[in-house]
C-alpha positions in Angstrom: 2.0 -1.2 34.8 -0.7 -3.8 35.4 -1.4 -6.6 33.0 -4.7 -5.9 31.2 -7.2 -8.5 30.1 -8.9 -8.5 26.7 -12.0 -6.9 28.1 -9.9 -4.0 29.4 -8.1 -3.2 26.2 -9.2 -0.8 23.5 -7.2 -0.7 20.3 -7.6 2.5 18.3 -6.2 3.7 14.9 -6.1 7.5 14.7 -6.5 8.2 11.0 -7.3 11.2 8.8 -6.0 13.5 6.1 -2.8 15.5 6.5 -3.3 18.5 8.8 -6.4 17.2 10.5 -4.6 17.2 13.9 -4.1 13.5 14.6 -0.7 13.9 16.3 -1.9 16.8 18.4 -4.9 14.7 19.5 -2.7 11.7 20.4 -0.5 14.1 22.4 -3.5 15.3 24.4 -4.7 11.8 25.0 -1.3 10.7 26.4 -1.2 13.8 28.6 -4.7 13.2 30.0 -3.8 9.6 30.6 -0.7 10.6 32.6 1.8 9.0 30.2 3.6 12.3 29.5 4.0 15.3 32.0 3.3 18.0 29.3 1.9 18.2 25.8 4.3 18.6 23.0 3.5 20.3 19.7 4.2 19.6 16.0 5.5 23.2 15.6 7.9 22.8 18.6 9.1 19.4 17.2 8.7 17.7 20.6 5.7 15.3 20.2 5.9 11.7 21.3 4.7 10.5 17.9 6.9 12.5 15.5 10.2 12.0 17.1 12.3 10.9 14.1 14.5 13.5 12.4 12.6 13.3 9.0 9.3 13.9 10.8 10.6 16.9 12.6 12.1 18.3 9.4 8.8 17.9 7.5 6.5 18.8 10.4 4.3 15.7 9.7 4.1 12.0 10.5 5.9 9.6 8.2 5.6 6.4 10.2 2.7 5.1 12.4 3.5 5.7 16.1 2.3 3.2 18.7 1.1 4.9 21.8 -1.0 4.1 24.9 -2.8 5.7 27.8 -4.3 4.1 31.0 -7.7 5.6 31.7 -10.3 4.5 34.2 -8.7 1.0 34.7 -8.5 0.3 31.0 -5.7 0.5 28.5 -6.2 2.5 25.4 -3.7 1.5 22.7 -3.7 4.0 19.9 -1.7 4.3 16.7 -1.1 7.8 15.3 -0.9 7.3 11.5 0.5 9.5 8.7 -2.0 11.7 6.9 -0.3 12.1 3.6 -1.6 9.6 1.0 2.0 8.7 0.1 2.4 7.0 3.5 -0.8 4.9 3.3 1.2 1.8 4.1 1.3 2.9 7.8 -2.4 3.5 7.8 -3.1 0.0 6.5 -0.8 -1.7 9.1 -2.4 0.3 11.9 -6.0 -0.5 10.8 -5.0 -4.2 10.6 -4.5 -4.4 14.3 -6.9 -1.8 15.5 -10.4 -2.7 16.7 -11.7 0.9 16.0 -10.8 3.6 13.6 -11.0 7.2 14.8 -11.3 9.5 11.8 -10.1 13.0 12.6 -11.6 15.6 10.3 -10.4 19.2 9.9 -13.4 21.5 10.7 -12.1 24.0 8.1 -11.5 21.6 5.2 -14.3 19.1 6.0 -14.4 15.7 4.3 -11.3 15.5 2.0 -10.3 12.9 -0.6 -7.9 11.4 2.0 -10.8 10.9 4.4 -12.6 9.0 1.7 -9.6 6.9 0.8 -8.8 5.9 4.4 -12.4 5.1 5.1 -12.4 2.6 2.2 -9.5 0.8 3.8 -11.5 0.8 7.1 -14.6 -0.6 5.3 -12.5 -3.3 3.5 -11.2 -4.4 6.9 -14.7 -4.1 8.5 -13.4 -1.7 11.2 -15.8 0.4 13.4 -15.4 4.1 12.8 -15.8 7.2 15.0 -15.6 10.8 13.6 -13.8 13.5 15.5 -14.3 17.0 14.1 -11.2 18.9 15.2 -9.9 22.4 15.1 -13.3 23.9 16.0 -11.3 26.8 17.5 -10.2 28.0 14.0 -11.8 31.2 12.8 -13.0 29.4 9.6 -14.3 26.3 11.3 -17.7 25.2 9.9 -19.1 22.3 11.9 -22.5 22.2 10.1 -21.0 22.1 6.6 -18.6 19.3 7.7 -21.5 17.3 9.1 -23.4 17.9 5.8 -20.4 16.7 3.8 -19.9 13.6 6.0 -23.5 12.6 5.5 -23.2 13.1 1.8 -20.2 10.8 1.8 -21.1 8.2 4.4 -24.9 8.5 4.6 -27.3 8.7 7.6 -25.0 6.4 9.7 -23.2 9.6 10.6 -24.9 10.5 14.0 -23.9 13.4 16.3 -23.1 12.7 19.9 -21.9 16.3 20.3 -22.1 19.7 18.7 -20.2 23.0 19.3 -22.1 25.9 20.9 -19.6 28.6 19.8 -17.2 27.4 17.1 -14.5 29.8 15.9 -11.9 31.8 17.8 -14.0 31.8 21.0 -14.7 28.0 21.0 -15.0 26.6 24.5 -18.4 25.0 24.8 -19.9 21.7 23.6 -23.3 20.1 24.1 -23.2 16.3 24.6 -26.5 14.8 23.5 -25.7 11.3 24.9 -25.2 12.6 28.5 -27.4 15.7 27.9 -24.9 18.0 29.4 -22.9 21.1 28.3 -19.2 21.3 28.8 -17.3 24.5 29.2 -13.5 24.9 29.3 -11.1 27.5 30.6 -8.5 28.7 28.1 -6.0 26.0 29.2 -8.5 23.2 28.4 -8.3 19.9 30.4 -11.2 19.1 32.8 -14.4 21.0 31.9 -17.1 22.6 33.9 -20.2 20.5 33.5 -23.3 22.6 33.1 -27.0 22.1 32.3 -27.9 22.7 28.7 -29.1 26.3 28.4 -32.7 27.0 27.2 -31.3 28.5 23.9 -29.9 25.1 23.0 -32.6 22.9 24.5 -34.7 22.3 21.4 -31.6 21.5 19.2 -30.2 19.2 21.9 -33.5 17.3 22.4 -33.8 16.8 18.6 -30.3 15.4 18.3 -30.8 13.3 21.5 -33.8 11.7 20.1 -32.0 11.0 16.8 -29.2 9.4 18.8 -31.7 7.2 20.7 -33.3 6.0 17.5 -30.0 5.2 15.9 -28.9 3.3 19.0 -32.1 1.4 19.3 -32.0 0.3 15.6 -29.0 -1.9 16.4 -30.7 -4.1 19.0 -34.2 -5.6 18.8 -34.5 -5.6 22.6 -33.5 -1.9 22.7 -36.0 -1.1 20.0 -38.8 -2.8 22.1 -37.7 -0.8 25.1 -37.7 2.4 23.1 -41.2 1.8 21.8 -42.4 0.8 25.4 -40.7 3.7 27.3 -40.3 6.3 24.5 -36.7 6.7 25.6 -33.5 4.8 26.6 -31.2 5.2 29.6 -27.6 6.3 29.1 -26.4 2.7 29.6 -28.9 1.4 27.1 -27.9 4.0 24.6 -24.2 3.0 25.1 -25.0 -0.7 24.4 -26.9 0.3 21.2 -24.1 2.6 20.0 -21.5 -0.2 20.7 -23.6 -2.7 18.7 -23.9 -0.1 15.9 -20.2 0.6 15.9 -19.3 -3.1 15.6 -21.8 -3.6 12.8 -20.6 -0.4 11.0 -24.2 0.8 11.1 -23.3 3.9 13.1 -20.5 6.5 12.9 -20.7 8.6 16.1 -19.5 12.2 15.8 -17.5 14.1 18.5 -16.2 17.7 18.8 -12.6 18.5 19.8 -10.0 21.2 19.9 -7.0 18.9 20.3 -4.6 21.9 20.4 -6.4 23.4 23.4 -7.2 20.0 25.0 -10.9 20.6 24.9 -13.3 17.6 24.9 -10.4 15.1 24.8 -11.2 13.7 28.3 -14.8 13.2 27.3 -13.8 11.4 24.2 -11.5 9.1 26.1 -14.4 8.4 28.5 -16.5 7.5 25.5 -13.8 5.1 24.2 -13.6 3.4 27.6 -17.4 3.1 28.0 -18.6 2.4 24.5 -15.8 1.5 22.0 -15.6 -2.3 21.6 -12.9 -4.0 23.6 -10.7 -6.7 22.2 -12.9 -9.3 24.0 -16.1 -8.4 22.2 -14.5 -8.3 18.7 -14.9 -11.5 16.7 -11.2 -12.2 16.5 -9.0 -12.6 13.4 -9.1 -15.2 10.7 -6.0 -17.3 9.9 -4.9 -17.8 6.3 -6.7 -21.2 6.4 -10.0 -19.7 7.5 -10.0 -20.4 11.3 -11.4 -17.6 13.5 -9.0 -17.0 16.5 -10.7 -15.1 19.4 -8.8 -12.9 21.8 -8.6 -15.5 24.5 -5.9 -14.9 27.2 -6.1 -18.7 28.1 -5.5 -19.8 24.5 -2.1 -20.7 22.9 0.3 -17.8 22.7 0.3 -16.3 19.2 1.5 -12.8 18.1 1.4 -10.9 14.8 4.1 -8.4 13.8 2.6 -5.3 12.2 5.3 -2.7 12.2 9.1 -2.4 12.4 11.3 0.6 13.3 15.0 0.8 13.0 16.5 3.3 15.6 20.0 4.4 16.6 21.5 2.5 19.5 18.6 0.0 19.6 18.4 -1.5 16.2 15.2 -3.1 15.1 12.1 -2.6 17.2 9.2 -4.9 16.3 5.6 -3.9 17.2 3.2 -6.7 17.7 -0.4 -7.6 18.6 -1.1 -10.5 20.9 -3.6 -12.5 18.9 -4.1 -15.3 21.4 -2.9 -16.4 24.8 -0.4 -14.6 27.1 3.1 -13.6 26.1 5.6 -13.4 28.9 9.1 -12.0 29.0 11.6 -14.7 28.1 9.2 -16.8 26.0 10.4 -18.6 22.9 8.1 -18.5 19.9 8.4 -20.0 16.5 8.1 -17.8 13.4 5.6 -19.5 11.0 7.1 -17.9 7.9 10.7 -19.3 8.2 10.3 -21.8 11.1 13.0 -20.1 13.2 12.8 -19.6 17.0 12.8 -16.2 18.5 13.2 -15.2 22.2 11.2 -12.3 23.6 13.8 -11.2 26.1 12.2 -7.8 26.7 8.6 -6.6 26.4 7.5 -2.9 26.2 4.4 -0.8 26.3 5.2 1.8 23.6 4.4 5.5 23.8 6.2 6.7 20.7 9.8 7.5 21.6 9.2 6.4 25.2 8.8 2.7 26.2 7.7 1.2 29.5 9.1 -2.2 30.4 6.5 -4.9 31.3 6.7 -8.6 32.1 3.6 -10.0 30.2 0.9 -9.1 27.8 -2.5 -10.8 27.2 -4.5 -11.4 24.1 -5.7 -8.2 22.4 -2.8 -6.1 23.7 -0.2 -4.2 21.6 3.4 -4.0 22.5 7.0 -3.9 21.3 10.1 -6.0 21.6 13.8 -5.8 20.4 16.5 -8.1 19.1 14.4 -10.5 17.0 16.7 -11.9 14.4 14.6 -13.3 11.5 11.2 -11.7 11.9 9.6 -9.2 9.5 6.3 -7.3 9.2 3.4 -9.6 8.5 5.0 -12.6 10.3 3.1 -14.7 12.9 5.0 -16.3 15.9 3.5 -19.1 18.0 4.2 -21.2 21.0 5.0 -24.9 20.5 2.2 -27.0 18.9 0.3 -23.9 17.7 0.0 -23.5 14.0 -1.9 -20.2 13.6 -0.8 -18.0 10.7 -2.4 -14.7 10.0 -2.5 -13.0 6.6 -0.1 -10.2 5.8 -1.0 -6.8 4.4 -2.5 -5.7 1.1 -0.8 -2.5 0.0 -1.9 -0.4 -3.0 0.1 -0.8 -6.2 3.0 1.7 -6.4 2.2 5.0 -8.1 5.6 6.5 -8.5 8.9 5.0 -9.6 12.4 6.3 -10.1 15.9 4.9 -10.7 18.4 5.6 -7.9 22.1 5.6 -7.8 24.8 6.7 -5.4 26.6 9.9 -6.3 29.8 8.1 -5.4 29.8 4.8 -7.3 31.6 3.0 -4.5 28.5 3.6 -2.3 26.1 1.7 -4.6 26.1 -1.4 -2.5 25.6 0.6 0.7 22.7 2.4 -0.8 21.0 -0.9 -1.8 21.5 -2.2 1.8 19.9 1.0 3.2 17.0 0.8 0.8 16.3 -2.8 1.7 16.4 -1.9 5.4 13.9 0.9 4.7 11.6 -1.6 2.9 11.6 -3.6 6.2 10.2 -0.5 7.9 7.8 0.4 5.1 6.9 -2.5 2.9 4.9 -0.2 0.6 8.3 1.0 -0.6 9.6 -1.5 -3.2 13.3 -1.9 -4.1 14.4 -4.0 -7.1 17.4 -4.2 -9.3 16.1 -4.5 -12.8 18.4 -6.7 -14.9 16.3 -5.7 -17.9 16.7 -2.0 -17.4 20.1 -2.2 -15.7 18.8 0.2 -13.0 18.1 0.1 -9.3 14.3 0.9 -9.3 12.6 2.4 -6.2 8.8 2.4 -6.3 6.4 4.0 -3.8 3.1 5.8 -3.4 4.3 9.2 -4.7 7.1 11.6 -5.2 6.9 12.8 -1.6 7.2 9.2 -0.4 10.4 8.7 -2.3 11.9 12.1 -1.6 11.4 11.4 2.1 13.4 8.2 1.7 16.1 10.2 -0.1 16.2 12.8 2.7 16.7 10.0 5.3 19.5 8.3 3.3 21.4 11.6 2.8 20.9 12.9 6.3 20.8 9.8 8.5 23.1 7.5 6.6 25.3 10.3 5.0 25.1 8.7 1.5 24.5 11.2 -1.3 22.2 9.7 -3.9 20.5 11.0 -7.1 17.2 10.1 -8.7 17.1 9.6 -12.4 14.3 8.9 -14.8 13.6 5.2 -14.9 13.7 3.4 -18.2 10.4 2.0 -19.4 10.2 -1.8 -19.6 9.2 -2.0 -23.3 8.6 -5.3 -25.1 9.2 -6.3 -28.7 7.1 -8.6 -30.9 6.3 -9.3 -34.5 3.1 -8.8 -36.6 3.7 -11.2 -39.6 5.5 -14.3 -40.8 9.1 -14.1 -42.0 11.8 -16.5 -43.0 15.6 -16.2 -42.6 18.7 -18.4 -42.8 22.2 -17.9 -41.5 25.4 -19.7 -41.9 28.1 -19.4 -39.3 31.5 -20.4 -40.6 34.9 -19.8 -39.1 38.2 -21.3 -39.9 41.4 -20.5 -37.9 44.1 -23.1 -38.3 42.8 -25.8 -36.0 39.2 -27.0 -35.6 36.7 -24.7 -37.3 33.2 -23.6 -36.6 30.2 -24.4 -38.9 26.5 -24.2 -38.4 23.7 -23.3 -40.7 20.1 -22.7 -39.6 16.9 -22.0 -41.6 13.9 -20.8 -39.7 10.4 -19.3 -40.0 9.0 -17.0 -37.3 5.5 -15.7 -36.8 3.4 -14.1 -34.1 2.1 -16.4 -31.4 -1.5 -16.3 -30.2 -3.1 -18.6 -27.7 -5.0 -21.5 -29.4 -3.5 -21.0 -32.9 -3.3 -24.3 -35.0 -0.1 -26.2 -35.3 2.2 -25.2 -38.3 1.6 -27.3 -41.4 3.2 -25.4 -44.3 4.8 -22.0 -45.1 5.5 -20.2 -48.4 9.3 -20.1 -48.6 10.9 -18.6 -51.7 7.5 -18.5 -53.4 7.0 -22.2 -52.8 4.6 -23.9 -50.3 6.9 -26.0 -48.0 5.3 -28.5 -45.7 6.4 -28.7 -42.0 6.9 -32.0 -40.3 6.9 -31.4 -36.5 9.4 -33.6 -34.7 9.3 -31.8 -31.4 7.6 -28.8 -29.7 8.6 -26.8 -26.7 6.5 -24.1 -25.0 8.2 -21.5 -22.8 6.4 -19.1 -20.5 8.9 -16.2 -20.5 9.9 -14.7 -17.2 9.1 -11.2 -18.6 5.6 -12.2 -19.9 4.4 -13.8 -23.1 5.6 -17.0 -24.7 8.1 -18.6 -27.0 7.0 -21.7 -28.9 9.9 -23.6 -30.5 9.4 -26.3 -33.1 11.9 -28.8 -34.5 10.8 -29.5 -38.0 14.1 -30.9 -39.3 13.7 -33.8 -41.8 16.5 -36.2 -42.8 18.9 -35.4 -40.0 20.4 -32.3 -41.7 20.9 -30.9 -38.2 21.3 -33.5 -35.4 18.9 -33.2 -32.5 21.8 -32.6 -30.1 22.2 -29.1 -31.6 18.6 -28.0 -31.1 19.2 -26.8 -27.5 22.1 -24.6 -28.8 19.9 -23.1 -31.5 17.2 -22.4 -28.9 19.8 -20.8 -26.6 20.9 -18.5 -29.4 17.2 -17.5 -30.1 16.6 -16.9 -26.4 19.7 -14.7 -26.1 18.3 -12.4 -28.8 14.8 -12.4 -27.2 16.5 -11.2 -24.0 17.9 -8.3 -25.9 15.5 -7.6 -28.7 16.7 -6.5 -32.2 14.8 -3.2 -32.2 15.5 -1.5 -28.9 17.2 -4.1 -26.7 14.0 -4.8 -24.9 12.6 -8.3 -24.2 10.8 -10.0 -27.1 7.7 -12.0 -26.6 4.8 -14.0 -28.2 6.8 -15.6 -31.0 6.6 -19.0 -32.7 9.8 -20.4 -34.3 10.1 -23.3 -36.7 13.6 -24.7 -37.5 13.0 -26.5 -40.8 16.4 -26.8 -42.5 20.1 -26.3 -42.2 23.5 -27.9 -42.6 26.2 -29.2 -40.4 29.8 -30.3 -40.8 31.0 -33.7 -39.5 34.1 -32.1 -37.8 33.6 -28.4 -37.5 29.9 -28.3 -36.2 29.6 -27.7 -32.5 27.2 -26.0 -30.0 28.6 -22.5 -30.3 28.3 -22.6 -34.1 24.6 -23.4 -34.0 24.0 -21.0 -31.1 25.4 -18.1 -33.2 23.6 -19.3 -36.3 20.3 -19.5 -34.5 20.9 -16.0 -32.9 21.7 -14.3 -36.2 18.9 -16.0 -38.2 16.4 -15.1 -35.6 17.5 -11.4 -35.5 17.3 -11.2 -39.3 13.9 -12.8 -39.5 12.6 -10.6 -36.6 13.5 -7.4 -38.5 11.5 -8.6 -41.5 8.4 -9.8 -39.6 6.7 -6.4 -39.0 8.4 -5.8 -35.7 6.6 -3.6 -33.1 7.5 -2.1 -29.8 5.0 -2.7 -27.0 4.6 -0.4 -24.0 3.2 -1.2 -20.5 -0.4 0.1 -20.0 -1.9 0.7 -16.6 -5.5 0.9 -15.4 -5.7 4.2 -13.6 -8.5 5.4 -11.3 -8.5 9.1 -10.3 -10.8 10.3 -7.4 -11.3 14.0 -7.8 -13.5 16.8 -6.6 -16.1 17.7 -9.2 -14.9 21.3 -9.7 -11.5 19.9 -10.8 -12.8 17.3 -13.3 -12.2 19.4 -16.4 -8.6 20.2 -15.6 -7.8 16.6 -14.7 -9.5 15.2 -17.8 -7.5 17.6 -20.0 -4.3 16.6 -18.4 -5.0 12.9 -18.8 -5.7 13.4 -22.5 -2.2 15.0 -22.9 -0.9 11.7 -21.5 -2.4 9.6 -24.2 -5.1 8.3 -21.8 -8.1 6.3 -23.1 -11.0 7.3 -20.8 -12.9 4.1 -20.0 -15.6 5.6 -17.8 -16.7 8.1 -15.2 -18.7 7.7 -12.0 -19.9 9.6 -9.0 -18.3 8.2 -5.8 -19.2 9.5 -2.3 -19.3 13.1 -3.2 -16.3 12.9 -5.6 -15.9 12.0 -9.3 -14.1 8.9 -10.3 -12.3 8.8 -13.7 -11.3 5.4 -15.0 -8.7 5.3 -17.8 -6.0 3.3 -19.4 -2.7 5.2 -19.6 0.8 4.2 -20.8 3.4 4.0 -18.0 5.7 6.4 -19.9 3.1 9.1 -19.4 2.5 8.4 -15.7 6.0 9.6 -14.7 5.5 12.3 -12.0 1.7 12.1 -12.4 1.2 12.2 -8.6 3.0 15.6 -8.4 1.0 17.0 -11.4 -2.3 15.8 -10.0 -1.6 17.4 -6.7 -0.6 20.6 -8.4 -3.8 20.7 -10.6 -6.2 20.0 -7.7 -4.4 21.6 -4.7 -3.7 18.2 -3.2 -7.4 17.3 -3.1 -7.3 14.4 -5.6 -5.8 10.9 -5.4 -5.3 8.0 -7.8 -4.4 4.4 -8.0 -2.8 2.4 -10.8 -2.5 -1.2 -11.7 -0.7 -3.0 -14.5 -3.1 -3.9 -17.3 -1.0 -5.3 -20.1 1.1 -4.4 -23.2 -0.1 -2.6 -26.3 1.7 -1.4 -29.4 3.2 2.1 -29.2 2.2 4.7 -31.9 4.5 4.7 -34.9 6.1 8.1 -34.1 7.0 7.0 -30.6 8.5 3.7 -32.0 10.6 5.8 -34.4 11.9 7.9 -31.5 12.7 4.8 -29.5 14.6 3.1 -32.4 16.6 6.3 -33.1 17.5 6.7 -29.4 18.6 3.0 -29.2 20.8 3.2 -32.3 22.4 6.5 -31.1 23.2 4.9 -27.7 24.7 1.9 -29.5 26.9 4.2 -31.6 28.0 6.1 -28.5 29.1 2.9 -26.9 
């Protein structure tokens, strides 16, 4: 394989909803580019993209697949991405390194919620976007309605380059209004017969041709002047205008395809070569400190790792984009995250499960390597004296969580290792052992996401596991002032133990005045503050600890022990064993013994006094609340709203959003368990949602009673 320069490289992310035909399109592109001798199919489980066992089992993409084709002396790097919303992490990493997004749309289903969600990521990353209307050979294909929906969602920027002459079962003809030709295919697809546009289509073709010229001219003042002067533009002039419109995201060209029959794939690849922006014309990428790095083959060598795959017999395969300079086989680069050196002993051009060995790659190109030791997704590696560092990925917040444990307890450690390895492949999958909940918590984008990981662990790693309901990270706090004292006294032959602590506790709020007096035993007692310590608790909220001891009744050296006892009880709250937060404590009196007092005595006295005071201070359980946004087709609004109300949701607002309805609500985490599955069931998979932690709020009284009862029953069982 030749070494391609930045102006000869086109980087494409093939994106779209599940079932739109992305993998089939990628297979046809590789076949037309001569990378594979025959086209595989998803149903036959022999595509280059979906080669992993879990993808063949499910019949859909789970990971992004890096592919390429050489076409007309240019290299097309394209990444086939998963369509299921649960695997959006792969879409985000692909878009991060692509220069153009190709949005594949099912001609039967039209613009789906998934189309809208993915397009938002493309917009956030400022990526050019081309639409491909696929499956025009389906008996229920409706190209006109799909175009209408696309314009409703994305506006007049959606501009047709092609339209089908005979969509449906007999589909085999397309009119191209850029080249003003008609293409006709034999049943096997491939290279078409090029024909003049028939009279029956001339009026429609002319109208769309003029619309395309106007759209192209709008993106360049010189082209606009030429258009006014000549009344038309040449094909090359139109291409220049379309390219400018693509880069500025002022134009979304539309193509027609039957990927399964390999119809119009060659023409689309020709368009990519002629019009899609190359790496050389893209502005480059900003480093984390704001420097813009162009794709310059003569610059310092710098690469960005965007994907990792772990495969049998090979181990880790790291996929990268050359951000600057030229990377050669055998080069040593420094990882900017951990300052370790890595040797690139082998370089590959990746075509899914197949890889072609190469000796060097220039800026803008995408490739793969093996045997990197300390490098992960999102890392930047540079040659000596280069300090570029590119930002990592921004993944959506997890939407589904479960606790996981091995069926065989002896396998717990192995399961944790496998899950951490999976996180390296898919960083949108989060793994954490919660000391608070005493559970290994797995969080992801949906139930399908986590069930896929479960399948892989059980079938690939032969480790049976089970998912169990995750505990909710409740918090405890107080609502009023309370006083308590406790004497710890123990005598057992030798040295005894003695410590007595008197304290006042009250709810803490930001900016509240310093304590001056409290009513204790019906009498106003003044507080003399000798010391104040403020602790930002690891689990959120604060503890403010005051030493108000007068006359040395407790020596200052015992204050840390009292604080330790209080903190121990805050780590295991008196109500439900959950963390306590936002409490102010004043130690104002006590007693000690000249011989028997020691740290353990005051730690226990502080712990018990705090527990007793807490129970008398109007204790409340707090639950985590999440901001939830649901994007739903209008016809499903009523059902989705009704379901949210059963989940104790507080609806904050509703809004129209690109042809869909957006519901904004605050919902307790407890009620969001399995919501992704319920929403999919209610809407037939046409809705999606996002959730983000908002804060803690008090649980209703009846739920608090249930939690206290369950906690006390569990304690009795133990």
